[in-house]
C-alpha positions in Angstrom: 25.1 -85.7 200.6 24.8 -82.0 201.4 22.0 -80.2 199.5 22.5 -76.6 198.6 19.8 -74.0 199.2 19.4 -73.6 195.4 18.7 -77.3 195.0 16.3 -77.4 197.8 14.4 -74.4 196.4 14.3 -76.0 193.0 12.9 -79.2 194.4 10.3 -77.2 196.4 9.4 -75.2 193.3 8.8 -78.3 191.2 6.7 -79.8 194.0 4.6 -76.7 194.3 4.2 -76.4 190.5 3.0 -80.0 190.2 0.5 -79.5 193.1 -0.7 -76.2 191.7 -1.1 -77.6 188.2 -3.1 -80.5 189.5 -5.4 -78.1 191.3 -5.4 -75.4 188.6 -9.0 -75.8 187.7 -10.2 -75.1 191.2 -7.5 -72.5 192.3 -8.1 -68.8 191.7 -5.2 -67.0 190.0 -2.4 -68.2 187.8 -1.0 -71.7 188.7 2.4 -71.4 190.3 5.1 -72.8 188.1 8.9 -73.0 188.5 9.0 -70.1 186.1 6.8 -67.8 188.1 7.5 -69.0 191.7 10.0 -66.2 192.4 7.6 -63.5 191.0 4.8 -64.9 193.2 7.0 -64.8 196.3 8.2 -61.3 195.5 4.7 -59.9 195.1 3.6 -61.5 198.4 6.7 -60.1 200.1 6.1 -56.6 198.8 2.4 -56.5 199.9 3.4 -57.8 203.3 6.3 -55.4 203.5 4.0 -52.4 202.8 2.0 -53.4 205.8 5.1 -53.8 208.0 6.4 -50.4 206.8 3.1 -48.7 207.5 2.8 -50.2 211.0 6.5 -49.2 211.7 5.8 -45.7 210.2 8.7 -46.1 207.9 7.2 -43.9 205.2 10.3 -44.0 202.9 10.3 -47.8 202.9 6.5 -47.9 202.2 6.9 -45.5 199.3 9.7 -47.6 197.7 7.2 -50.3 196.9 5.1 -48.2 194.6 5.3 -46.8 191.1 5.3 -42.9 190.9 1.6 -42.9 190.2 -0.9 -45.3 191.6 -4.6 -46.1 191.1 -6.3 -46.2 194.5 -9.8 -47.2 195.6 -10.5 -46.9 199.3 -14.0 -45.8 198.7 -15.5 -48.5 200.9 -13.8 -46.8 203.8 -13.6 -43.2 202.9 -16.2 -42.5 200.2 -15.3 -40.4 197.2 -14.2 -41.8 193.9 -11.4 -44.1 192.9 -8.5 -42.1 191.4 -5.0 -42.2 190.0 -2.8 -40.1 192.3 1.0 -39.6 193.0 2.3 -42.4 195.3 3.8 -39.6 197.4 0.2 -38.4 198.0 -0.9 -41.8 199.2 2.0 -42.1 201.6 1.4 -38.5 202.8 -2.2 -39.4 203.6 -1.2 -42.5 205.5 1.5 -40.5 207.4 -1.0 -37.7 208.4 -3.5 -40.2 209.8 -1.1 -42.7 211.4 1.0 -40.4 213.5 3.0 -41.5 216.6 -0.1 -41.4 218.8 -2.0 -43.9 216.6 -0.8 -47.5 216.5 -1.8 -49.7 213.6 -1.6 -53.4 212.8 -2.2 -54.8 209.3 -2.3 -58.5 208.3 -3.1 -60.2 205.1 -3.3 -63.7 203.8 -4.7 -66.0 201.1 -2.8 -64.3 198.3 -4.1 -65.2 194.8 -2.0 -63.9 191.9 -3.1 -63.7 188.3 -0.5 -62.7 185.7 -1.5 -60.4 182.9 1.4 -61.1 180.4 5.0 -61.1 181.6 5.1 -57.6 183.2 1.8 -57.2 185.0 -0.1 -59.1 187.7 -3.1 -58.7 190.0 -3.0 -60.0 193.6 -6.1 -60.4 195.6 -5.8 -61.2 199.4 -7.9 -61.0 202.5 -6.9 -58.3 204.9 -7.4 -57.3 208.5 -6.3 -54.0 210.1 -6.7 -52.2 213.4 -5.9 -48.7 214.7 -5.5 -48.0 218.4 -5.4 -44.6 220.0 -5.7 -44.2 223.7 -7.6 -40.8 223.4 -10.5 -42.9 222.0 -11.0 -44.5 225.4 -12.0 -41.1 226.9 -15.7 -41.0 227.5 -16.1 -37.8 225.5 -14.5 -39.6 222.5 -16.7 -42.7 222.7 -14.9 -44.7 225.4 -13.2 -47.2 223.0 -9.5 -47.1 222.0 -9.7 -49.5 219.0 -11.1 -49.6 215.5 -10.8 -52.6 213.2 -11.7 -53.6 209.7 -11.8 -56.7 207.5 -11.9 -56.9 203.8 -10.3 -57.8 200.5 -7.2 -56.1 199.0 -6.4 -55.9 195.4 -2.9 -54.9 194.3 -1.8 -54.3 190.8 1.8 -55.0 190.0 4.1 -53.8 187.2 7.5 -55.1 186.4 9.9 -52.1 186.3 13.7 -51.7 185.9 13.8 -51.9 189.7 11.7 -55.1 189.9 8.0 -55.5 190.8 6.2 -52.4 192.0 2.6 -51.7 193.1 0.8 -49.5 190.5 -2.8 -50.0 191.9 -4.2 -50.7 195.4 -7.8 -51.1 196.4 -9.4 -52.2 199.6 -13.0 -53.4 199.8 -14.2 -53.5 203.4 -16.6 -56.3 204.4 -16.9 -55.5 208.1 -15.7 -53.1 210.7 -16.2 -52.4 214.3 -15.0 -50.2 217.1 -14.4 -46.5 217.6 -15.4 -44.0 214.9 -13.3 -41.5 216.8 -10.1 -43.7 216.4 -11.0 -44.4 212.8 -11.5 -40.8 211.8 -9.2 -38.8 214.0 -5.6 -38.3 213.0 -3.2 -38.8 215.9 -1.0 -35.9 217.2 
């Protein structure tokens, strides 16, 4: 008997929901159920797609995942104060630092989602990122072309007319190493 993709996904959803419910007391976040399985998958997809868009320098795609205003907290990397800013400003900041000369790679995992009603959620995940810029390898720039950081991301999600969008994004660095020149110097 040929199984359809929908039937296979439904079976998988039930299996995941049963396993998640059994482990709910020890699992951070909201247990995955058949009802929220698609929402969970969509939020993970969006967070991962933001990373992919930033690394590909596809700024229009990166912008499409955010609400018009976003609460940001990158103070563990850049100092300052957390703030609510236009999402266009966040993207412009990334674009000015991660120019063609600077390569980046972002990776996240261990996503834990907690729903706050039907139309809001918080996702916490571990993150790793590096920036590479060949000019950093020059002796006058420190002699190292790579900077990398580890930490925890927190994404706030809101359900909009266009689906889930990120309305808050924070990164809490736990370790970093490498070239301060690469970290702090925008590429050309």
